[in-house]
N, C-alpha and C positions, 0 to 999 in steps of 0.2 A: 919408861918405854911404852907402857900401856897408854899413858896420856898422849904421848906423841902419836901413838897409833890411833887413838880415838880422835885426836885432833885432826890427824890426817884423814881418818874416815869421815869425820864431820865435815872437813873441808870438801872432801870429794862428794859428800852427800848434798851439800848446799849448792854446788855448782849446777847441778841439773835443775834445781828449783829456781835458781836465778835465770838460767837459760829459759826455763819455762815461763817465768814471769815476763821475760823480755819478748819472747816470740809468741807467747799465748797458747802454745800447744806443745805436746810432747811428741817429738819425732819418733815414729816407729818405722821399722823397715817392713814395708808392705809391697806387694807386687800387683801390677795392673796389666791386664792383657789388652793390647791394642792391635787391631787388624789393619794391616796396610797391604792392599792388594790381596786380601783374603789370607795373609800370613801373620800369625800371632807374633807379637814382639813383647818381651818381658822387660819392664823398666821399673826402676825404683821410684819412690815418691819424690826423691830429690830431683829426678829428671823429668817429672810429670809436667812441670811448667814448660820446659823446653820442647817436649814432644807435642804438647797440645797446640803450640804455636806453629809447628812444622808439619805435622801429620794429622789429617782429619780423623777424628775418632768415629768408629762405626759400632752400632749396637751389635753385640755378639749374637750371632745366629745359632739357634739350637740345631741339633741334628735333624729333628723332625721338620723344621722349617726348610732346611736345605733339601730334605727328601721330598717335601711337597713341591718345592720349586723345580726340582728335577722332574718330578712327575708331570707338573704343569707344562714344562718345556717339552717333555716327551709326548704328552697328549696333544699339545698344539702342533707339534711336528707331524704326528700321526694324522691329525685332522686335515692339515694341509695336504699331506700325501693322499689321503682318502678323497679329498675334493678334486685333486688333480686326476686321480684314476677315474673318478665318476665323470668328470668332464671329458676325459679321453674316451670312456665307454659311450657316452652320449654322442660325441662326434662320430664315433665309429658306427653306431646304430643309425644315425641320421644319414651318413654317407651310404651305408648299406641300403637303406630304404630308398634313397634317391637313385642309387644305381639300379635297384630292382624296378622302380617306377620307369626309369629311362629305358631299360631293356624291354619291359612289358609294352611300353608305348611304341617302341620301335617295331616290336613284333606285331602288335595290333595294326599299326600303320602299314607295315609290309604286307600283312594278310589282306587288309582292305584294298590296298593297291593291286595286289595279285588278283583278288576277286573282280575288281573293276576291269583289270586287263583281260581276264577270262570272259567277262560279260561283253567287253568291247570286241574281243576276238569272235565270240559266238554271234554277236549282232552283225559283225562285219561279214562273217561267213553266210549268215542268213540273208543279209542284204545282197551279197554277191549272187546268191542263188535266186533271189527274187528279181534281180536285175537281168537274169538270163531270159532272153526272149525265145520262146520255142520256135524252132525252124518249121518250115512247112511239113517236112517229113515227120518230125516229132509230134506236131499238132495233129497230123493225120492219124498217127498211132494212138494218141490220146482220145481223139474223137471215136475211133473204132472201138477202143476199150469201153468207153461210156455207153456207146450204142449197144455193145454186147451185154453189158450189165443190164441195160433197159430191157433187152429181150430175154434176160435170164440165163444167158450163156456166160457164166462166170469164168470158166476155164479159158475161153477165147479172150475175155477181158484181161485176165492175168497175163496171158502171153503178149497181148498188145501193150500193156503197161510195161512189161519187162523189155520189150523192143524199144519203146520210147526212152526207157532209162539207159539202155545201151547207146542210144543216139545222143542223149543229153542228160546230164545230172540235174534234172528239174526238181524243184522243191515239192516235197510231199509224195514223190513217186513210190517210196518204200511203203508208205501207208496204203496207197492204192493197190500195190501188189499184195500186201497183207490182207486187205479186205477181200479182194478177188479170190485169193487162195483160201481164205476161210469159207467163203461161199462155195468154193469148189471142193470142199471137204478135204482140204490139205492143211490140217491144224499145225503141223510142225513147220512147214514152210511159212505159214501165216505168222506164227509166233516169232520166227527168226526175222522176218521182214519188219514186224512191229517193233522188235528190239532195236533194229537199226534205225528206225524212225525216231525212237526215243533217244538213242545215243546222239543222233544228229540234231535233235530238237526240232524236228520237222513233223508238224501235226502230232506232237507227242501226247497231248491229252486224249485224242481219239485213239492213238495206238495203245495207251494204257488201258482204256476201256476194252479194246479188242483183246488184249492179252489176258485180262481177268475173265472175259467171257470164254476164251479158249480153255483156261484152267477150270472154270466152272463146269463146262460141258465135259471135259475130260474126267473130272471127279464124278460127275453124274453118270457117265457111261460106265465107269468102273464099278459103281455100286448098284447097277441095274435099276436105274430109274430116278433115284434121288441121291443127292450128295450125302455121304456118311457123316461128314463133319460140317459144321456151320461156317468154317473159315472161308472156303471159296465163295459161298453165298454172301457172307458179310463183307468180304473184300470187294466183290463185284458191286454190291449195293453202295458201299462207301465210295468207290470210284465213280459210279453213276451220279451220286449226290454231289461230289466235288465238281464233276464236269458240268452238271446242270447249274451249279452256283456260278461257275466261271463263264458259262454260255447261256445266259438267261433267255435268249430268244430262240434257242435251238429246240425244235419240236421233235426231232428224231430220237433224242436221248430218252424222251418220255415214252416213246414207242418201245424201245428196248427195256426200259424200266418196268413198264406195264407187263410186258411178256415175262420178265423175270418173276415178278410178284404172282402173276397168274399161274406160272409153272409150280409155284409153291402152295397153291390153293388160296392165296390172299386176293380173292376176286374183288372185294370192295376197294382195297388199296390199288389194285390194278386199274379199276374203273377211274379212280381219281387221277392216276398218272396219264391215262389215255385222254382224259378231259383236259389236263394241263397241256398235253401235246397238241390237242385239237385247237385250243384257243391261241396257241403260239404258232400254228401253221401259217406260213407266209404265202399269201395268195399271189404275191408278185413272182414267187419262184415256183408256183404251181405248174405242173406239166401242161395242163389244159390251157392255162393263160399263155404260156410261151409258144405252144404249137399254134394256137389261134392267131397270135400276133405275127408269127412266122408266115402264116397263110395270107394275112392282110398285107404284109410287106411284099410278098411275092406277087399278089394281084396288082399292087401299085406299080411294081417294076415291070410286070408282064401281064397287062389286063387280059382277062378271059372273056372272049367275045361270045362264047356259048353260054346258054342259059340252062340252069338246073330246073328240072320239072318239079312241080309241086307233088306229083305222084310219087316222087322218091323221098319225100320229106319224112315219112315214118321210119325209114331205114337209115336215116342220116344220124351221124354222131354229132356231138355238140360242136366240135371243130369244123365239121363239114357244113353244118347249118350256118355258122358264122361266115364261112367262105362263100356259101351260096347267097347269103343276104347281101354281102358287100358286092358280089358280082352283079346282082340285080340292081343295086343302087347305081353302079357304073353304067348299066344299060337303061337307067331311069325307069325301071319297073318297080316302083316304090310299094305297090300293093303286095307283090310277091316278096319283096324285101322284108316287109313287116311280118309276114307269116313265117319266114325263115328265122327272123329274130325271136319270135315267140317260141319256136321250136328250140332254139339255142338256150333261151332262158330256162326252159323246162329241163334241159340236159345238164346244166351246171348248178353249182351252189350259188346263192346270191352274191357272196363275196367274190367268187371267181368271175361271174358274169359282169359284175360292176367293173372289175379291173379290165376286162376285155373291151367294154364300151368306152373306157377312158382313152383308148388308142386314138391318136390324132388322125387316123385314116377316116374316121367318121365326122370330123369337123365340118366339111363342106355340106353335110346333109342334116345337121342338127336342126336347122331352121326350116326344113321342108315341111309343108303343111300336113302331109300324111304321116310324118315321122316325129315331129317335134314333141308331141304329147308323150310318145313312148320314151324318147330320150330324157325328157324332163322328169318323168315319173321314176325311171330307173336310176337317175343320177341324184335324186334328192338325198339319199343316204349314201355317203361316201366312206369307203374304208380308208383309214389313214395309211399313208405311205410310210414304209419303214425306212 
């Protein structure tokens, strides 16, 4: 029985060896993990050949690799989202900037258009005023006002200017009323009229000077002789400086400026201002020039047949001497005419006398043998016309 058993065991033991020798290896039951669509499949070694031909084998991913992949995916998604948000913010900022620029540009353009419209309106108003031709009644009131100023009757001048203003809204009448009121010792009335002139932009530069002069005198009067503060003086001097810069040929402003500096004890500076005013004085607008030319025009229109006596010559003014000289020329009394001309020359400044001799009334007599040397000598130096 044991032999049978041993033979039986021996037989059973030799079969595996034979199988092993035939197949070349010992089959063992092993397991292989195969991932198909990320799902592990357990198969025996006997099925390995079949699976390898049907399902592609993938390298098993460790948990750390899967974690890294998930992190990379998540990071990539976050980066894309961040870029989208950044682009959105950039677009928003650009649109906001463009909107602000557009609004600002429209406001600036609107402001400029508005300013131009205001300037056009102001210019149109001034042009309309300048186009107003004074009627004979208004002109009569204006002439009366200026004649009153010339005589020193400022109150009558103020009333005449106000009457002219009631007749017609002529350009600059508010300033004329203000100046006459100031000379009439009516500072409040003068200040109000000057303010109206500034508001209307009619002789506004002159009105500003007058307003500062009123304020300066008011401060000076309240402090018994001298302004307590430098502000009124500095303001007035600054206004005078601006006016002189914008009106370089105006001599009157230097007259006022010199008086202002002299009132403060700055006599050397006042002297400089008077000198500047003197060299800017326009001989064409000189009172003596205009009144002399007026007399010459009257004698041409209405010749005077009576002769002035040389005995009156010492009592004659410059204008009367010119009138007498021309009357003698009309009567062909050239010797007396020459003496009257010498008297006129001594009565006027050289610049004023040269301007009078330029009048065309003397043209017919410039070549006269008794007068030509005189005319030639006095006309050698000619003052430039402004």
